[in-house]
C-alpha positions as CSV (number, residue, x, y, z in Angstrom):
1,X,96.0,95.4,15.4
2,X,94.6,93.5,18.3
3,X,96.3,93.2,21.7
4,X,97.2,89.6,21.0
5,X,99.0,90.6,17.8
6,X,101.4,92.7,19.8
7,X,102.2,90.0,22.4
8,X,105.6,88.2,22.2
9,X,105.8,84.4,21.7
10,X,107.1,81.8,24.0
11,X,108.7,78.6,22.5
12,X,109.3,75.2,24.0
13,X,109.8,71.5,23.0
14,X,107.2,69.0,24.1
15,X,106.8,65.3,23.0
16,X,109.6,65.8,20.5
17,X,107.8,68.7,18.8
18,X,108.4,72.4,18.7
19,X,105.6,74.3,20.3
20,X,104.8,78.0,20.8
21,X,102.1,80.3,22.3
22,X,101.5,83.9,23.0
23,X,103.2,85.2,26.2
24,X,101.5,87.5,28.7
25,X,103.3,89.4,31.5
26,X,101.8,92.4,33.3
27,X,105.2,93.0,34.7
28,X,106.5,93.5,31.2
29,X,108.9,90.5,31.5
30,X,110.2,88.9,28.3
31,X,109.2,85.2,27.7
32,X,111.8,82.8,29.2
33,X,114.2,81.4,26.7
34,X,114.5,78.0,28.3
35,X,111.3,76.1,29.1
36,X,110.9,72.5,30.3
37,X,107.7,70.5,31.0
38,X,106.8,69.9,34.6
39,X,104.0,67.9,36.3
40,X,102.9,66.4,39.6
41,X,106.1,64.2,39.7
42,X,108.5,67.2,39.6
43,X,110.2,67.6,43.0
44,X,110.2,71.0,44.6
45,X,114.0,71.0,44.9
46,X,114.4,70.4,41.2
47,X,111.8,73.0,40.3
48,X,113.6,75.5,42.5
49,X,117.0,74.7,41.1
50,X,115.8,75.1,37.5
51,X,113.9,78.3,38.2
52,X,116.9,79.8,40.0
53,X,119.0,79.0,36.9
54,X,116.5,80.8,34.7
55,X,114.7,77.8,33.3
56,X,110.9,78.1,33.3
57,X,108.6,75.1,34.0
58,X,105.4,74.8,32.0
59,X,102.9,73.0,34.2
60,X,101.0,70.0,32.8
61,X,99.8,68.5,36.2
62,X,97.1,69.3,38.7
63,X,96.4,73.0,39.3
64,X,96.3,72.8,43.1
65,X,99.6,70.8,43.1
66,X,101.1,73.6,41.1
67,X,99.9,76.1,43.7
68,X,101.6,73.9,46.4
69,X,104.8,73.7,44.4
70,X,104.9,77.5,44.1
71,X,104.5,77.7,47.9
72,X,107.4,75.2,48.3
73,X,109.6,77.2,46.0
74,X,108.8,80.4,47.9
75,X,109.9,78.7,51.2
76,X,113.2,77.8,49.5
77,X,113.6,81.4,48.2
78,X,112.9,82.9,51.7
79,X,115.1,80.4,53.5
80,X,117.7,82.4,55.5
81,X,121.3,81.8,54.4
82,X,123.5,79.7,56.7
83,X,126.0,82.6,56.8
84,X,124.4,85.9,57.8
85,X,124.8,88.6,55.2
86,X,126.9,91.6,55.9
87,X,124.7,94.3,57.4
88,X,123.9,97.3,55.1
89,X,126.1,100.3,55.8
90,X,123.1,102.6,55.5
91,X,119.3,102.6,55.0
92,X,119.9,103.6,51.4
93,X,122.0,100.5,50.8
94,X,119.4,98.5,52.7
95,X,116.7,99.8,50.4
96,X,118.6,98.9,47.2
97,X,119.5,95.4,48.6
98,X,115.8,94.9,49.6
99,X,114.7,95.9,46.1
100,X,117.2,93.5,44.6
101,X,116.1,90.6,46.8
102,X,112.5,91.3,45.9
103,X,113.3,91.4,42.2
104,X,115.2,88.1,42.3
105,X,112.4,86.5,44.3
106,X,109.8,87.6,41.8
107,X,112.0,86.4,38.9
108,X,112.5,82.9,40.4
109,X,108.9,82.4,41.4
110,X,107.7,83.7,38.1
111,X,109.3,80.7,36.4
112,X,106.3,78.4,37.1
113,X,104.1,78.8,34.0
114,X,100.5,77.8,33.2
115,X,98.9,77.2,29.8
116,X,95.7,79.1,29.0
117,X,93.2,78.2,26.2
118,X,91.1,80.8,24.4
119,X,88.6,82.5,26.7
120,X,91.1,82.5,29.7
121,X,90.5,78.8,30.4
122,X,93.2,76.9,32.3
123,X,93.1,73.3,30.9
124,X,94.4,71.6,34.1
125,X,92.8,69.3,36.6
126,X,91.1,71.1,39.5
127,X,91.7,74.5,37.9
128,X,89.3,77.2,39.1
129,X,87.3,79.4,36.7
130,X,89.6,82.4,36.2
131,X,88.0,83.8,33.1
132,X,86.5,86.9,34.8
133,X,89.7,87.7,36.8
134,X,91.8,87.5,33.7
135,X,89.5,89.4,31.4
136,X,89.4,92.3,33.8
137,X,93.1,92.8,33.3
138,X,94.0,91.2,30.0
139,X,90.8,91.9,28.1
140,X,89.0,89.4,25.9
141,X,91.2,86.6,24.5
142,X,90.4,84.2,21.6
143,X,94.0,82.9,21.5
144,X,95.9,80.4,23.7
145,X,98.7,81.8,25.7
146,X,101.1,81.2,28.6
147,X,101.5,83.2,31.8
148,X,103.1,82.7,35.2
149,X,101.2,81.0,38.1
150,X,102.4,83.9,40.3
151,X,100.8,86.5,38.0
152,X,97.6,84.6,37.9
153,X,97.3,84.4,41.7
154,X,97.9,88.2,41.7
155,X,95.0,88.7,39.2
156,X,92.8,86.5,41.3
157,X,93.6,88.4,44.5
158,X,93.0,91.7,42.7
159,X,89.7,90.4,41.4
160,X,88.6,89.7,44.9
161,X,89.7,93.1,46.2
162,X,87.8,94.7,43.3
163,X,84.7,92.8,44.3
164,X,84.9,93.3,48.0
165,X,86.4,96.8,48.1
166,X,88.2,98.6,50.9
167,X,86.4,100.3,53.7
168,X,87.4,104.0,53.9
169,X,86.3,105.3,57.3
170,X,86.8,109.0,56.4
171,X,84.4,108.4,53.4
172,X,82.0,106.1,55.2
173,X,82.0,104.0,52.0
174,X,84.0,101.4,50.2
175,X,86.5,102.1,47.4
176,X,87.0,99.3,44.8
177,X,90.6,99.3,43.5
178,X,91.5,97.8,40.1
179,X,94.6,95.7,39.3
180,X,97.6,98.0,38.9
181,X,96.0,101.1,40.5
182,X,97.3,102.3,43.8
183,X,95.1,100.8,46.5
184,X,94.2,103.1,49.5
185,X,94.9,100.4,52.1
186,X,97.0,103.0,54.0
187,X,94.4,105.4,55.1
188,X,96.4,108.0,57.0
189,X,96.8,110.2,54.0
190,X,93.1,110.1,53.4
191,X,92.5,111.2,57.1
192,X,94.8,114.2,56.5
193,X,92.6,115.4,53.5
194,X,89.4,114.6,55.5
195,X,90.4,116.9,58.4
196,X,92.2,119.8,56.7
197,X,90.0,123.0,56.6
198,X,88.9,123.6,53.0
199,X,90.0,127.0,51.5
200,X,87.0,126.9,49.2
201,X,84.0,124.8,48.4
202,X,83.6,125.8,44.7
203,X,86.2,123.8,42.7
204,X,89.1,121.4,43.4
205,X,91.6,119.5,41.1
206,X,92.8,116.1,42.2
207,X,96.0,115.4,40.3
208,X,96.8,111.7,39.7
209,X,93.5,110.6,41.1
210,X,94.1,106.8,40.9
211,X,91.0,105.1,42.4
212,X,89.3,108.5,42.8
213,X,89.2,108.2,46.6
214,X,90.4,111.8,47.3
215,X,88.2,113.3,44.6
216,X,85.2,111.5,46.1
217,X,86.2,112.6,49.6
218,X,86.4,116.3,48.5
219,X,83.0,116.1,46.9
220,X,81.6,114.4,50.0
221,X,83.0,117.2,52.1
222,X,81.0,119.7,50.0
223,X,83.2,120.9,47.2
224,X,80.7,121.6,44.4
225,X,82.9,120.5,41.5
226,X,85.9,118.2,41.6
227,X,88.1,117.4,38.5
228,X,90.3,114.3,38.9
229,X,93.1,113.7,36.4
230,X,95.2,110.7,35.5
231,X,97.2,109.4,32.5
232,X,96.7,105.7,33.2
233,X,93.8,104.1,31.4
234,X,93.0,101.7,34.2
235,X,93.1,104.5,36.8
236,X,90.7,106.5,34.7
237,X,88.3,103.6,34.4
238,X,88.7,102.8,38.1
239,X,88.1,106.3,39.3
240,X,85.0,106.7,37.0
241,X,83.6,103.4,38.3
242,X,84.1,104.4,41.9
243,X,82.6,107.8,41.4
244,X,79.5,106.3,39.7
245,X,79.1,103.7,42.5
246,X,79.2,106.4,45.1
247,X,76.6,108.5,43.2
248,X,78.9,111.4,42.7
249,X,79.0,111.7,38.9
250,X,77.2,115.1,39.1
251,X,80.0,116.5,41.3
252,X,83.2,114.7,40.1
253,X,84.6,114.6,36.6
254,X,87.5,112.3,35.8
255,X,89.5,113.3,32.7
256,X,92.7,112.2,31.1
257,X,95.5,114.7,31.5
258,X,99.2,115.0,32.1
259,X,99.0,116.3,35.6
260,X,96.8,119.4,35.4
261,X,93.5,120.1,33.7
262,X,92.9,123.4,32.0
263,X,92.2,126.4,34.1
264,X,92.7,127.4,37.8
265,X,91.2,126.2,41.0
266,X,91.2,127.5,44.6
267,X,92.3,124.0,45.7
268,X,94.7,121.6,43.9
269,X,95.4,118.3,45.6
270,X,98.2,115.8,44.7
271,X,99.3,112.6,46.4
272,X,102.3,111.5,44.1
273,X,104.2,108.3,44.4
274,X,106.4,108.7,47.5
275,X,109.6,106.8,46.6
276,X,111.9,108.3,44.0
277,X,113.2,105.1,42.5
278,X,112.8,103.2,39.2
279,X,109.8,100.9,39.0
280,X,110.8,97.3,38.2
281,X,107.5,96.8,36.3
282,X,104.7,98.9,34.8
283,X,102.3,98.2,37.7
284,X,104.8,99.8,40.2
285,X,104.4,103.3,38.7
286,X,101.8,104.0,41.4
287,X,104.5,103.5,44.1
288,X,107.8,104.6,42.5
289,X,108.4,108.0,40.9
290,X,111.8,108.0,39.2
291,X,113.8,111.3,39.9
292,X,110.6,112.6,41.6
293,X,109.3,113.5,38.2
294,X,105.6,113.7,39.2
295,X,106.4,115.5,42.4
296,X,108.5,118.1,40.7
297,X,106.0,118.4,37.8
298,X,103.2,119.1,40.3
299,X,105.3,121.7,42.1
300,X,106.5,123.4,38.9
301,X,103.0,123.7,37.4
302,X,101.0,124.4,40.6
303,X,101.3,128.3,40.7
304,X,99.9,128.5,37.2
305,X,96.8,126.5,38.1
306,X,95.9,128.2,41.4
307,X,93.4,131.1,41.7
308,X,94.5,134.1,43.8
309,X,94.7,133.0,47.4
310,X,94.3,129.3,46.3
311,X,96.0,126.4,48.0
312,X,97.9,123.4,46.8
313,X,97.8,120.4,49.1
314,X,100.8,118.1,48.6
315,X,100.4,114.8,50.4
316,X,103.8,113.2,50.9
317,X,105.5,110.8,53.1
318,X,109.1,111.5,54.3
319,X,109.9,107.7,53.9
320,X,112.3,108.6,51.0
321,X,114.1,111.1,53.3
322,X,114.8,108.4,55.9
323,X,116.1,106.1,53.1
324,X,118.5,108.8,51.9
325,X,116.8,109.0,48.5
326,X,115.7,112.6,48.9
327,X,116.5,115.3,51.5
328,X,114.1,117.8,53.1
329,X,116.3,120.6,51.8
330,X,115.8,119.3,48.2
331,X,112.0,119.3,48.7
332,X,112.0,122.8,50.2
333,X,114.3,124.0,47.4
334,X,111.9,122.6,44.7
335,X,109.0,124.4,46.4
336,X,110.9,127.7,46.5
337,X,112.1,127.4,42.9
338,X,108.5,126.7,41.7
339,X,107.5,130.1,43.1
340,X,105.6,128.6,46.0
341,X,105.6,129.2,49.7
342,X,104.6,126.9,52.6
343,X,101.5,128.0,54.5
344,X,101.5,125.1,57.0
345,X,101.8,121.4,57.4
346,X,99.7,118.7,59.0
347,X,101.4,115.4,60.0
348,X,100.3,111.9,60.8
349,X,102.2,108.7,61.6
350,X,101.6,105.5,59.6
351,X,99.4,102.7,61.0
352,X,100.3,99.9,58.6
353,X,101.8,96.6,60.1
354,X,105.3,97.0,58.6
355,X,105.8,100.1,60.8
356,X,105.8,97.7,63.8
357,X,107.7,94.8,62.2
358,X,111.2,94.8,63.6
359,X,112.2,92.0,61.2
360,X,111.5,94.2,58.1
361,X,114.8,95.3,56.6
362,X,113.6,98.9,56.3
363,X,112.1,98.9,59.8
364,X,114.1,101.9,61.0
365,X,112.8,104.1,58.1
366,X,109.2,102.8,58.5
367,X,109.2,103.4,62.2
368,X,110.4,107.0,61.7
369,X,108.1,107.8,58.8
370,X,105.6,110.6,58.9
371,X,103.1,111.5,56.2
372,X,102.4,115.2,55.7
373,X,99.9,117.4,54.0
374,X,101.8,120.5,52.9
375,X,99.6,123.6,52.3
376,X,101.3,125.5,49.5
377,X,100.5,128.9,47.8
378,X,102.0,131.0,45.1
379,X,104.5,133.6,46.4
């Protein structure tokens, strides 16, 4: 069965006839049930009202005008209400409110839809060539389909980042992230791994390798063999591509595994998702870890994969603690229950722009946030 055979179908009426096409959504959203045709004559206020009510607009006008319409809809979504909302009673409540607002915003702006012909061609005036950007994420397509304008812009942005790459000062090289793989734009956790004294230079495991940036860094620091693991197909492809681009294929092996590879190592590194909350879409799994499953899985399996005198490096932000989603006592309790002890901890403060943005609803937590490298060992 091909990928397109498993895609859902979107239905609408146009020129008095029933129409349908395959529906694509990387966010895993179902096809909208109500769809109307929109074009260059559709006012932004009308588009916003329909989208807010759950009616999707399938665009038949100029591509650049659709882009401007989406921007106009975004301005209306982001417009501050005349009556100031009641302040959140806690940072936990502020976090959940923020997530709800983000979800509602994404749902509304995702209602502006575009038609695609076979080969990822957008059949609209002034439409750019998006074939390569779409094929990198969707794969080949020989069937027409419909997807949201907002998703397409995300694919185009990811395509550019993948081409350009992100400069990693600690590595002295660029890492090229793929769509849906955690991007190392926040470099402080990489700096922690770059500066921490290595317990051994023979072998290291990088659990949940993502782009492969930490595996590459460990190899560059002189670890003779590094094994990076991941379960996500895109992450595996991304890590292998980065390792190959950096000329490290002889030192770094990327394998598919649920957390740990077979065997033991004197160094096992893990940078799990930092926020114990439910992802709202599949591509958020790199950021959100429901019930701290990956974190607890790493801790519970670590002792069995360390050599005598080996170290586990857990790279974790305390952002969740400031949000009231996890306590420090919980974390220390999990470490103890897993038969582990803390050898030491190195801390660093975040440098990203949101940490200095007082208008951010989670500013208090971001300002207080500290990212730590916990050095763990078996008891």
